[in-house]
N, C-alpha and C positions, 0 to 999 in steps of 0.2 A: 607850155605857158600863153595863154591870150594875151594881147597888146595891151590889157587894163593891167595886168601883173605887172608887166615889165616897166610901166610907168611908175609903179609903186616903188620899186626899189632902188636904194639910194646908188650913189654913184659908185663907192665903195664895194657894194654888195655885186655891181656889175663887174667891175675890176679888182678881183682879189689881189691881182700880181701886183697890185700898188703896194700892198703891205711888205712883201718882199722887198721892194725898192727902198721902202720908208726903214725896213730894218738894216739893210744894207748901208744906207746913209748914215744912220744912227751909229753902226758897227765903225765905220770910216772915220766918224767924228769923233768917237771914244778912242781909237787907236791914235788918230792925230793929236789930240788934248794929251793922253799919256807919254806918247814920245815927246811933244814939247815941253812938258814940265820934266821930263827926264833929261832930255839935253839941256834947259836951265839949269837943273839943280844936280849936273853932274859931279863927280866926287874929282878932287884935285888929283892931278897926275903927279905920279913919284916915280922919279928915276931911280933904277937900280945899278948898281955899281957889282956887277958879275965879274969875278976874276978866275 
């Protein structure tokens, strides 16, 4: 590659690992949202009388 081609490439093309970081960030946000909703709407606890 000559220097002219490197200037034409976009920032994300030169740093493809940023897509991986973005994917992990989206995954962590999705899990956080799911866990938050699950905790907020958890079922009522029922006591069992086992004899």
